[in-house]
N, C-alpha and C positions, 0 to 999 in steps of 0.2 A: 860327488861331481858338482861343480859350481853352477850357479844360476846361468852365468854367461855361456858356459859350455852346453848346458841343456837347451838353452834357447837356440844356440847355433845348430843343434841337431834337428830342430824343427823348422828352421828357416832356410831358404835357398842360399847357396853360397854367393857371396858378394862378387866372386869372379865370373859368375855365369853371365850369359848374354842378356838375360832378362830375369827379373825375380820370379817369373812364372814359367821359366824354362822347363821342358819335360824332364822326367827323371832319366838318369843315365842308365845304360843297359848293362853296366858292370858293377862290381862291388869293391874295387880297389882303385887307388890312384886319386889325384886331386880332382875336384869337381870340374874345374875349367877344362882339364885335359879329357875327362870322361865325356862331358857333354859335347866338347868339340869333336871327339872321335866318333860320336854317334849322330849328331845333328848339325855338324858344321863347327868351325873354329870359333873361339871366343873373339870378342871385339879386338881389333888391332893385331890379330894373329892369323888372319885368313890364309895367307900363303904358306905359313910354316906348319899348319895343322890340317892336312887334307882329310876329308871325311872317310871313314872306313867302317861303316856299320856292319857289313857282312862278317868281318873278322871277329868283331866283338860278340855278335849274336852266336856265331859258331862256338866261341869259347865258353860262353856263360849261359846260354839258353838251351833247353832240352827239346828234342824232337819227340813226336808222339810215340815212336817205337821204343824210346828210352823210358817213358813214364806211363805207358798204357796201363800197367797193373796198378800203379798208384792212383791214376786218374779214375779207373773203374771202381776202386775202393772208395774214393771220395764221392763219386757219382752215386754209388749205391747208398752211401750214408745220407746224401741229400734226398734220394728216393724214399728211404725209410723215414726221414724227417717229414716229408710231404705226406706220406702215407699215414703217419701217426697223427698229423694235424687234422686229417679229414675222416679217418676211419671211425671216429666216434660220432660223426655228424648224424648218422641214422640211428644211433643208439641212445641219444640223450633222454628220450621219453622212457625207454625201458630201464635205464640206469636209475633215473629219478624215481620211477615207480618201485623199483626193488628196495631202495633206501627210504621209501615213503617220504620223499622230499621232491616232488615234481616241480615245485616252484623254483628250486635251485638248479634244475637240470641245465638251463641255459647258461649257467655260469661255468659249465665244463669248457665251453669254447672261449668264454671271456677270460677265464683263468689262464688258459693256454696262451692267449694273445698277450695278456698282461706280463706273463713270464718272459715271453719272447721279446716284447718291446723293452722291458725294463733292463734285461741283462745284455742285450745285444751290444750297446756301446762299450761295455766292460771287456769284451773279448778282444778288441784291438790291443789293449794294454796287456791283457793276459797272454796273448800270443807272443809279445815281446819278452815278458817275464818268464813264462813257463816253456817257451819254445812252441813251434807249430804242433809237434806230435803230442806233447803234454796237454796243450789246450784242446786239441781235438778229442783226446781220450776223456778229458773232463766233461766236455759237452756230451759225448756219448753216454757217460755215466749218469749225468742228469737226465738224459732222454730215457734211459732204461728205468728210472725210478718210478715211472707212472704205473708200474705193475702192483705197487704195494699200498698206494694211497689213492685218493680220488680227487677231490677238488684241489687240495694242496699239491698233490703230485702232478696234476695237469699244469699247474703253474711252473713247477720245477721242470717238467717235460718241455714246456714252452721255452724256458731258459736254455735247455739243451738244444732244442731245435734251432734257436737263433744262433747258438754257437757253432753248430754244424755248418750252417750256411755261410757265416762270416769267416770262419777259419778255412773252409774250403776255398773261398775266393782269395784269401790271403796266400795260401799255398800255391794256387795256380799263378798268381801274380809273381811269386818268387821264382817260378820255374820257367815260364815261357815269355817270349818277347811281347812287346806291346801290340804288334800287329796280330799275333796269334791269340791274345787273351780273350778277345771278343768271341772267337770261334769256340774256344773251350768253355767259356761262360754260357754260350748259347746251348752247347750240349748239356751242361748242368741244368739250365733252365728247362730244357726239353724233358729231362728225367724228373725234374720237380713237378712239371705239369702232369706228367704221366702218373706220378705218385698221388698227386692231389685228385686227379680224375678217378683213379681206381680205388682210392681209400674208402669213399662213401659206399661204393658198390660192394667192395669186399667186406666192409663192416656189416652191411645188411645180410649178405649171404652167410657169413660166419655166425651171426646171431641166430638165423633161422635153423642152422644145422647144429650148432654147439653151445649157443648161449652167449651173452654179452662179454663174459669174462675171457672167452677164447679170443676175442678181438684184441685184447691187450697182450695175451701170452703169445699170440702168433707173431708179434713183432720181435720177440726175443732172439730167435735163431738168426734172422738177417742182421740184426744189430751186433750180435756176437761175431758173426762173420766179418762185419765191418771193423770191429775191434782188432781182429787178427790182421786184416789188411793194413790198417793204420800202423800197428806195432811193427809189422814186417817191412812195409814199403815207405812210410813217411819218414824221411830223414832230411829235413830242410833246415838249414841254418838261418840265423837272423840276418837281416840286412845290416850292412855296415852303418854305424851311426845310431842304431836303435838304442835308446836308453832303457836298460833293464832294471835300474833302481838300486844296484848294489852287487856285491860279490856273493854273499851267502843267500840261501833261500829266504831266510827271515827278513833280511834287508830288502830283498826284491818284493816280497809280499807286503812289507810295511810301507814300501815306497809307492804302492798303488794308491791312486786318488779315491779312497773309499768314501770320503765325505761327498765329493762331487758325484760319485756313482749313486749314493743314497739320495741326494737331492734330486738328481735327474729321474731316478726310479720313482720317487714320490710324486714328482710333477707329472710324469707321463701316466702313472697309475691313477692319480686323481682325475686327470682329464678323461682318461679312458672310462673310468667308472661313472664319472659325471655324464658323459655322452650316452653310456648304456642306460643309466637311470632316466635321463631326460627324454630319450627317444623311444625307449621300449617299455616304459612303465607309466604309471599314472601320476608320477611326481611332477608338479608344475615347476617352472624355472625358479620361482621365488621360494620354494620349499627349503627349509634350512639345510637338509642333507645335500641335494645337488648344488645349491648355491655355495655352501662351504667348500665343496670339492672343486668347484670352478675357481673360487678365490684362491684356494691352495695351489692350484695349477698355475695361476697367473703370478702369484708371489714367488713361486719356485724359479721363474725365469731370471729375474735380477739376482736372486740368491745364487743360482747356479753360475751366473756370469762372474760374480765376485769370487766364488770358490775356485773356479777354473783359472781366473786371473792370478790368484795367489798360489795355486798348486804347483809343485815342482814337476810332477808328471801328470798333467791333466788327461782325463780319458777322452775329452773332446778339445784338442788344442784350439785356442781362439784364433790362431793363424789361419785355420781352415775356414773360419767365418769372416775374417777381416780382409783376406785376399780375394780379389775379384773373381777369378776363375773358379776356384773350389766352391765358393759360396753360391755362384750362379748354377753350377752343376748340382749342388745339393738342393737348391730351390727347384730345379727340374725334376729331381726325384720326388719331392713332395707333390708337385703338380701332376705328374703322370700317374702316381699311385692314387692320389685323391680322386682324379677323374675315373680311373679304371675301376676302383672299388665302388664308387657311386653307381656306375653302370651295372656292375656285377650284382649289386644288391637290388636294383630296381627292375632290371629286365625280367626276372622271374615273377615279380609282382604284376607287371604288365601282362605277361603271358598267362598267368594263372587266374588273376582276378578279372582283368579287362577282357581278355580273349576267351576266358572260360575253359582253358585247357587243364587237363589233369597233370599230376606230377610227372608221369612218364613222358607225356607229349611235350611238356615244358623242357625236360631234360634233353630230349632228342633235338629240339630246336636250338638248344644252346651248345650242342656238341660241335658244330662247324666252327663256332667262334673259339672254343677251347683248343681244337686241333690247330687252327690257324695261328693262335697265339703261341702255342708251343713251338711250332716250326719256324715262326717268324723270328724268334730269338736266334735260332741256329743260322737262319739266312743272314741276319744282321752281322753275325760274326764272320760268315763267309764273305760278305760284301766288303767289310773293312779289310780283311786279309787280301782279297783279290784286287781291290781298287785302291788300297792304301790311303783311304780318306774316310772321314765320318761326318764332317760338319754339315755339308749340304744334303747328304743322304738323310741325316736326322732332321734337318729343317723340313724336307719334303714329307717324310713319313709322320712328322708331328702334326700335319694337317689332317691325318686320318681320323683322330678322335672327333673332329667336327662332323664327320659323316655318320651320324648316329642311326641313320635309317638302314645301314647295312651291317648286320651283326658280325659277319666274317671280317669286314674291314676294321671294325672296332677292335676285334681281338688281335688283329695284326699290328695296330699302331702302338699300344702300350708296351708290348713285349720287345719290339725293336727299339723303342725309346730307352727301356731299361738297360739293354745290352750296350747301346751306344753311349749312354750317360756314364755307365761303369767304366768304359774305355777312356772317355773324356776326363773322368776324375783321376784315373791312374796317370794320365799324360801330364797333368798339371801340378803334381806334387812330387816331392823328393822321395828317394827310395826309403829313407828312414821313416817317412810319414805314411807309407802305403798301408800298413796294417791298421793304423788309426783312421785313415781316410776311408778304407773299406768298411770298418766298423761304423763310422759316421754315415756312410751310404745306407746301410741297412737300418740304422736308427731313423734317418729321415724318411725312408720308405715306410717304416712302421708309423711314424708320425703322420705322414700323408694318408695312410690307410685309416687311422683313427679320425683325422680331420674330415676326410671325404665321407666316411659313413655318418659321422655326426651331423655335418652340414646337410647332406642329402636327405637324411632321415628327418631333420628338423624342417626342411623345406617341404618335403612330402606330407608330413603330418599337419603342418600349419595350413597348407593349401587344401588338403583333404577335409579337415575339420570345417574350414570356411565354406567349401563347395557343398559338402553334405548338409551343413546347417541351412544354407540358402535353398537347397532343393527339398529338404524335409523339415522345414521350419516348424511344422505342427507336430512333429514326432521326434523329440530329442532322444527318447529311449532307442529308437531304431538307428539314429545316428551313432550312438555309443556302441551298439552291437555291430554295426557295419565297420567301425574302426577296429574293434577288438576281435571280432570273429567273422571276417568277411567270407571265408570258405564255407562256413556252416550256414550263414544267413542268406547269402546270395541265391542258392537254389530254392529257398522258401518264398522268395518275393515274386510278385506278379511281373508280367512282361515289362510294363511301363516303369515300375519301381526299380527293377533290376537294371534297366537301361540307364536310368538316371544315376544309379549308384556307380555303374561302370564309367559313365562320363565323368563323375566326380573323381574317381581314381585316375582316369586318363588325364584330367587337369593337373592333378598333383604330380604325376610322373613327368608330364611335360615341363613342369617347373624344375624338376631335378635335372632333366636333360639340358635345360637351359644353363644350369650351373656347370654341367659337364662341358658344354661348348665353350663357356668362359674359361674353364680350366685348360681346354685344348688351345685356345688363343694364347693364354699365358705360357703354355709349354712351347708354342712356336716362337714366342718372343725370347724365351730362355735359350732355345736352340740357336737362334740367330746371333745371340751375344756370346755364345761359346766359341772360343778361339780354336780353329781347326789346325791340325798338324799332320804332316806326312808321316804315315806309319812305316 
């Protein structure tokens, strides 16, 4: 396929009303006719092309009773993905002790996140090359591999988890109308939240009864069930215009932008490991190891740009970044994820250290926020389907992250933002770009997560060190212990010293929440700039 033809598949048709016109709801016919039939006629042809969206939707989009079995299979896969991501949370100490490597136990979660972040952008292209079913089965295969290895396998399992989320969103976009997509995605997010919430609890219970190995093996039956459902029910063709890279399997595989994927993976991994070392260890910023990782992640940005500009089938088409609307929506994903994860990481610190609550009490106080977050995504989908709009709804709800005093309100804001931004992204790209756009969506969410945790941890640590040093200037050893072991040292302090230590932690958390408010303001600005469309 020529370069001109490939570029044409990734760019809006020149016959459309605007280069950022929403994707058509059909898969055949000329672009001008299709877009006119769904959103109004093309310029100069208003009278001859009356809109007829209902006919097109009835012909080419599925109702829930037609795809309920497929949807439940995909939703169950997402539930297993979320469950696998958190089921190890309560077992890291036990696993590290079993292998006599307690210092490496924290890398169980880090390896999972690295695999998820690094492989997510590749699944958009794999969904085009392998088809939706083949790509989902590949992701499930990766996800199952965590039964046989440990650290390496957690990275592979993370890659599978990212694929499950990405390909599920792609399949839903293929089957349902733009107005319905938010509702289906809200249901998926609800099950993802349920899986995340139950994973840690289930992991602890299984460990007490059967040992930590059973926490891995218990995931096999549900994932095998999902395998069967995917093989049986997932039969979704590619969108017209998707470039699969050749006719034979080898040509398709060879056509994937492996170099761009490698550069992106190295850049994201370098920054993720840098942020982990810098914020959770004793490495100073100018130490050769974190400094070299930071430099590598910065250098990877221009290198990735050059590689993608020359690639025949880029995994992240630069058109998504150079066109106004897609780039604005992707920036919104970074902002909402960064603020959300900053809050998620700091709220337990506040409740546990400053308020002096134990683990169970802290978890109970965070439950309302988790429940509200799960159901808010479903409500956002219903709102868009019922009211046929999303712009001003997302502008209003983007104000919620500013209200950090109300935990339940904070949980409501980010989840509704994610569902609405997802619909906004689908509305501003062409059908052939949808799989790559969804892949980019999950990539930028992962980047926002890494950035949010890195910045919030850096702010918290710097303010905490400064505040503790000023309050306990004559006892630097106590300062070091309060930073490294607050849960063990706090109960041993006198009343006045404990009060001063808690005030120092409170100062540091206030700084983080200031960053969260700034992120919320940025999100509101992004939502105002997003162009709304009638669904």
